[in-house]
N, C-alpha and C positions, 0 to 999 in steps of 0.2 A: 363784121365780126361773127354774126350768127352763121353766115355762110361757111366761114372757116371752121367753126365748131361743128357744123353739120357734116362737113367733109371728114373731119377727124373722127366723128362718131360712125360714119358709114365705113370708114377704113377699119376701125375697131370691130364693127359689126361683122364685116366680111372675114376678118381674121378669126374672130370667135366662131363664126359659122364653119370655118375650115376645120376647127378643132372638133367639129361634129358633136355638139351638145354635151361635151364634157363639163362645160361651164354653164349649165342651164340657168342657174340663178343669175349669173352675171349677164347672160343674154337677155333675160327678162328685164333686168335693170336698164340695160342699154335701150331696149325697145321702149321702155318708159321715158328715158331721156329723149329719145328721138321724137316720140309723140308730143312730149312737153315742148320741145323746140318748135315743132310744126305749129302748135297752138300759139306760141309766142309770135311766130312769124305771121300767122294769120291776123293776130291782133294788131301787129305793126302795120300790116297792109291795109287795114280798114281805114 
């Protein structure tokens, strides 16, 4: 499930990136979500 969520977030991330920073706030939100997911994943792998 986390993998699916991560794929969805990366997709959104690249789409937003293509908009070239018009949505800077949303981009920062996404980056936070992505790093949160990575942390969760690391905890699960321990």
